[in-house]
C-alpha positions as MATLAB code, in Angstrom:
seq = 'MTKAVRYDEFGGIEVLRVDDVDRPVPEDGQVLVQVRAAGINPGEAAIRTGAMAEIFPSTFPSGQGSDLAGVVAEVGAGVDRFSVGDEVIGFSEKRAAQAELVLVDVDNLTPKPRNVSWEVAGGLYVAGVTAWRAVHSVQLEQGEAVVVSAAAGGVGSLAVQLARRAGATVIGLASERNHEWLQSHGVIPVAYGAGAAERIETAAPAGVDAFIDTYGGGYVELALALGVSVERIDTIADFAAAAKYGVKTEPGTDARPGAEVLAELAALIADGHLEVPIANVYPLAQVRQAYTELERRHTHGKIVLEP';
ca = [
     -16.129  -25.163  -33.625;
     -19.291  -23.288  -32.681;
     -22.998  -24.163  -32.570;
     -25.734  -23.082  -34.988;
     -29.311  -24.042  -35.869;
     -29.509  -25.970  -39.132;
     -31.979  -27.961  -41.239;
     -31.460  -30.046  -44.388;
     -34.937  -30.033  -45.923;
     -38.229  -28.216  -45.774;
     -40.484  -29.471  -43.036;
     -41.933  -29.045  -39.591;
     -40.228  -28.401  -36.299;
     -38.722  -31.895  -36.386;
     -36.203  -30.909  -39.101;
     -34.487  -28.408  -36.801;
     -31.246  -29.343  -35.083;
     -28.222  -27.653  -33.504;
     -24.949  -28.494  -35.257;
     -21.274  -27.923  -34.587;
     -19.966  -25.705  -37.415;
     -16.677  -24.022  -38.266;
     -16.010  -20.673  -36.629;
     -16.990  -17.944  -39.139;
     -14.266  -15.554  -40.342;
     -15.246  -11.942  -41.091;
     -14.478  -10.556  -44.535;
     -14.277   -6.902  -45.580;
     -17.092   -4.897  -44.013;
     -18.214   -7.732  -41.767;
     -18.396   -8.110  -38.000;
     -18.356  -11.403  -36.102;
     -20.876  -11.191  -33.272;
     -20.972  -13.489  -30.249;
     -24.735  -13.793  -29.900;
     -26.297  -13.247  -26.478;
     -29.926  -13.395  -27.681;
     -31.716  -14.164  -30.956;
     -35.424  -13.638  -31.525;
     -37.672  -16.051  -33.410;
     -40.482  -15.085  -35.785;
     -43.432  -16.672  -37.633;
     -41.901  -15.867  -41.018;
     -38.949  -18.128  -40.232;
     -41.311  -21.038  -39.639;
     -43.014  -20.351  -42.981;
     -39.644  -20.305  -44.764;
     -38.620  -23.551  -43.068;
     -41.783  -25.365  -44.195;
     -41.237  -24.261  -47.794;
     -44.422  -22.171  -47.850;
     -42.414  -19.149  -49.012;
     -39.936  -20.970  -51.247;
     -40.749  -18.843  -54.299;
     -40.067  -15.625  -52.405;
     -37.241  -16.911  -50.189;
     -35.516  -19.812  -51.963;
     -33.331  -21.970  -49.739;
     -30.115  -23.886  -50.110;
     -29.322  -26.718  -47.713;
     -28.103  -27.043  -45.072;
     -29.894  -23.837  -44.141;
     -29.464  -21.678  -41.085;
     -32.312  -19.767  -39.509;
     -33.131  -16.398  -38.019;
     -32.594  -12.659  -38.489;
     -32.802  -10.994  -35.046;
     -29.722  -10.845  -32.856;
     -27.888   -8.951  -30.161;
     -24.446   -9.677  -28.813;
     -20.841   -8.682  -28.359;
     -18.379   -7.960  -31.157;
     -15.899  -10.855  -31.234;
     -13.896   -9.878  -34.336;
     -14.012   -7.287  -37.106;
     -13.096   -7.571  -40.761;
     -11.025   -5.193  -42.826;
     -12.498   -1.745  -43.337;
     -14.646   -1.831  -40.191;
     -13.992    1.191  -37.988;
     -17.424    1.823  -36.417;
     -17.181   -1.092  -33.981;
     -14.441   -2.688  -31.919;
     -14.039   -6.022  -30.148;
     -16.131   -5.991  -26.981;
     -18.784   -3.534  -28.219;
     -22.390   -4.486  -27.445;
     -24.560   -4.372  -30.568;
     -28.061   -4.997  -31.914;
     -28.520   -6.113  -35.486;
     -29.785   -8.588  -38.021;
     -28.545  -11.254  -40.368;
     -29.626  -11.240  -44.002;
     -28.253  -14.798  -44.402;
     -30.759  -16.600  -42.127;
     -27.991  -17.277  -39.642;
     -28.820  -15.431  -36.413;
     -29.735  -18.496  -34.354;
     -26.166  -19.434  -33.538;
     -23.380  -18.750  -31.073;
     -21.310  -16.748  -33.586;
     -22.785  -14.857  -36.557;
     -21.255  -12.816  -39.375;
     -23.109   -9.514  -39.824;
     -22.569   -6.739  -42.363;
     -21.444   -3.655  -40.469;
     -24.330   -1.602  -41.899;
     -26.779   -3.995  -40.215;
     -25.593   -3.182  -36.692;
     -26.260   -0.413  -34.183;
     -24.923    0.037  -30.625;
     -26.982   -1.527  -27.843;
     -27.897    0.925  -25.089;
     -26.643   -0.325  -21.732;
     -30.081   -0.347  -20.109;
     -31.718   -2.442  -22.838;
     -31.677   -6.126  -21.862;
     -30.166   -8.779  -24.085;
     -33.541  -10.500  -24.486;
     -35.265   -7.329  -25.635;
     -32.396   -6.315  -27.920;
     -32.102   -9.785  -29.433;
     -35.780   -9.954  -30.319;
     -36.159   -6.429  -31.644;
     -35.334   -6.371  -35.342;
     -38.098   -8.204  -37.202;
     -40.988   -7.309  -34.890;
     -39.782   -3.769  -34.216;
     -38.989   -2.737  -37.774;
     -42.131   -4.437  -39.093;
     -44.310   -2.607  -36.555;
     -42.570    0.717  -37.239;
     -43.056    0.391  -40.996;
     -46.668   -0.765  -40.707;
     -47.579    2.208  -38.521;
     -45.871    4.612  -40.926;
     -47.530    2.896  -43.885;
     -51.080    3.750  -42.764;
     -50.078    7.415  -42.213;
     -51.770    8.037  -38.877;
     -52.733   11.530  -37.836;
     -53.531   12.955  -34.426;
     -56.895   11.724  -33.133;
     -57.545    9.121  -35.816;
     -58.779    5.661  -34.859;
     -56.724    2.623  -35.841;
     -57.379   -1.052  -35.198;
     -54.493   -3.491  -34.675;
     -55.144   -7.234  -34.880;
     -53.197   -9.637  -32.645;
     -52.450   -6.543  -30.608;
     -50.531   -8.366  -27.867;
     -48.305  -10.411  -30.179;
     -44.703   -9.777  -31.118;
     -45.450   -7.187  -33.812;
     -48.849   -6.073  -32.535;
     -47.624   -5.176  -29.049;
     -45.124   -2.760  -30.582;
     -47.481   -1.453  -33.274;
     -50.086   -0.373  -30.703;
     -47.477    1.561  -28.740;
     -46.035    3.243  -31.823;
     -49.539    4.138  -33.029;
     -50.274    5.709  -29.649;
     -47.067    7.731  -29.947;
     -48.362    8.964  -33.321;
     -51.381   10.406  -31.498;
     -53.955    7.874  -32.666;
     -56.787    6.291  -30.726;
     -55.766    2.641  -30.802;
     -58.153   -0.313  -30.644;
     -56.384   -3.593  -29.991;
     -57.907   -6.942  -30.919;
     -56.675   -9.531  -28.443;
     -57.759  -12.269  -26.063;
     -59.190  -11.072  -22.773;
     -56.137  -12.211  -20.803;
     -54.151   -9.456  -22.570;
     -56.688   -6.662  -22.112;
     -55.149   -5.359  -18.900;
     -51.746   -4.970  -20.564;
     -53.298   -3.138  -23.505;
     -55.227   -0.787  -21.226;
     -52.040   -0.012  -19.289;
     -50.548    1.231  -22.571;
     -53.481    3.460  -23.481;
     -55.069    0.999  -25.901;
     -58.791    0.202  -26.049;
     -58.954   -3.607  -25.869;
     -61.539   -5.510  -27.911;
     -61.989   -9.284  -27.892;
     -61.470  -10.971  -31.237;
     -63.838  -13.534  -32.726;
     -67.549  -13.480  -33.524;
     -69.044  -10.013  -33.081;
     -65.677   -8.217  -33.307;
     -66.998   -5.753  -35.910;
     -69.787   -4.607  -33.621;
     -67.418   -4.314  -30.665;
     -65.006   -2.220  -32.758;
     -67.829    0.068  -33.881;
     -68.818    0.582  -30.245;
     -65.202    1.428  -29.345;
     -64.885    3.818  -32.311;
     -68.313    5.470  -32.745;
     -66.895    8.013  -35.209;
     -65.551    5.225  -37.409;
     -62.201    3.544  -38.050;
     -59.611    5.423  -40.102;
     -56.892    2.777  -40.442;
     -56.281   -0.922  -39.830;
     -53.020   -2.799  -39.174;
     -53.362   -6.566  -39.551;
     -50.585   -8.573  -37.911;
     -52.394  -11.932  -37.950;
     -54.224  -12.649  -41.209;
     -57.271  -14.884  -41.344;
     -59.877  -12.447  -42.602;
     -58.867   -9.187  -40.958;
     -58.402   -7.414  -44.289;
     -62.020   -8.211  -45.113;
     -63.044   -7.006  -41.647;
     -61.237   -3.712  -42.216;
     -63.004   -3.219  -45.534;
     -66.354   -4.050  -43.930;
     -65.644   -1.346  -41.333;
     -65.282    1.156  -44.162;
     -61.518    1.611  -44.026;
     -60.093    2.684  -47.394;
     -57.609    0.318  -49.025;
     -54.734    2.785  -48.781;
     -55.151    2.904  -44.986;
     -55.052   -0.897  -44.495;
     -51.730   -2.666  -43.992;
     -51.330   -6.423  -43.527;
     -48.089   -8.165  -42.654;
     -49.664  -11.630  -42.826;
     -52.351  -11.965  -45.513;
     -50.603  -11.441  -48.839;
     -53.383  -13.127  -50.807;
     -55.889  -10.587  -49.478;
     -53.432   -7.774  -50.175;
     -53.171   -8.869  -53.801;
     -56.921   -9.339  -54.112;
     -57.997   -6.015  -52.623;
     -54.970   -3.795  -53.209;
     -54.234   -3.050  -49.565;
     -50.716   -2.346  -48.361;
     -48.056   -4.672  -47.053;
     -45.403   -2.990  -44.971;
     -42.984   -1.222  -45.411;
     -45.160    1.068  -47.493;
     -43.475    4.213  -48.759;
     -40.970    4.711  -45.918;
     -38.220    2.102  -46.098;
     -35.495    3.616  -43.942;
     -32.533    1.285  -43.373;
     -33.213   -1.386  -40.783;
     -30.282   -0.409  -38.566;
     -31.485    3.192  -38.509;
     -34.954    2.135  -37.377;
     -33.381   -0.249  -34.844;
     -31.402    2.612  -33.339;
     -34.565    4.729  -33.022;
     -36.502    1.903  -31.380;
     -33.641    1.026  -29.031;
     -33.474    4.651  -27.892;
     -37.223    4.638  -27.169;
     -36.807    1.462  -25.114;
     -33.817    2.869  -23.245;
     -35.788    6.005  -22.359;
     -38.787    4.001  -21.132;
     -41.090    5.061  -23.988;
     -41.475    1.605  -25.567;
     -41.878   -1.833  -24.000;
     -40.993   -5.113  -25.680;
     -42.831   -7.879  -23.811;
     -40.834  -11.112  -23.570;
     -43.057  -14.185  -23.630;
     -40.325  -16.735  -22.998;
     -36.594  -17.404  -23.300;
     -35.171  -20.763  -24.391;
     -31.597  -22.037  -24.670;
     -30.436  -22.572  -28.239;
     -30.601  -26.343  -27.771;
     -34.379  -26.051  -27.222;
     -35.068  -24.372  -30.574;
     -37.780  -26.939  -31.361;
     -39.616  -26.170  -28.122;
     -39.350  -22.443  -28.816;
     -40.973  -22.786  -32.246;
     -43.616  -25.125  -30.850;
     -44.725  -22.322  -28.540;
     -44.461  -19.696  -31.284;
     -46.584  -21.652  -33.741;
     -49.490  -21.837  -31.295;
     -49.853  -18.102  -32.133;
     -51.024  -17.061  -28.678;
     -47.879  -15.556  -27.165;
     -47.789  -12.142  -25.543;
     -44.699  -10.510  -26.998;
     -41.457  -12.113  -28.190;
     -39.880  -15.538  -27.781;
     -36.093  -15.443  -27.661;
     -33.246  -17.961  -27.878;
     -30.099  -17.656  -25.752;
     -27.052  -19.395  -27.270;
];
């Protein structure tokens, strides 16, 4: 037997539990990964509550989670890219990553560089690929000004760095306690809340060219009020506003395979060109506590589970 996060009905954090389940057996093209770290994400909480049931229907008992990093424990027939003992980064498309052992399609894995920590690797997929696609979606050019909301969060903290690498002037909306971190990464920090539009205009006197919204709650409207054209606004959180105004939702026009983007991001991390802040690490048994912290929506970086 092995342990995995499960829930039997839509609901709040209280429906989560850790069960003993049968050891998975890899089929053709699958790899069994012994998980060392698994990231958690706001979208998983929305799926668990049933808020996204029309988009992501569930069957019960349901597992949870996409992000993972670990060691290959077994390979199925036809798998020749990985061997038992290899260290890998990847993702589950079956909402099953928050577990000790996870079956992963071989195409959803990439080697983990030795100098990338388990915590960083395990929390990379959703936030990293989302940030990468959002930045590519708004098509930044050298010297342009882009605003990123929730700039110190799991996705935002990566989006600001990737936007800087694209040559943009980056304005990060965040609480003041995260301003020092943003400044250390070449980002102009701006406090969110009342008066944010005026503060952004002061930070970008020539105007704002693009806007990446990683939080929701009116930032699409703020971007439009700042004069940003709809094709240069991308939201990963406010789908109602996207439908209403016609702005983008990542991945935009560049939907490279997730494992390919993961490999690129992992290489940037290994070379010291990209930082993934880790807000906290919890044992698998404390999955409820981990999501309690996540759902406060004030973390700096990623929260990760360690089976």
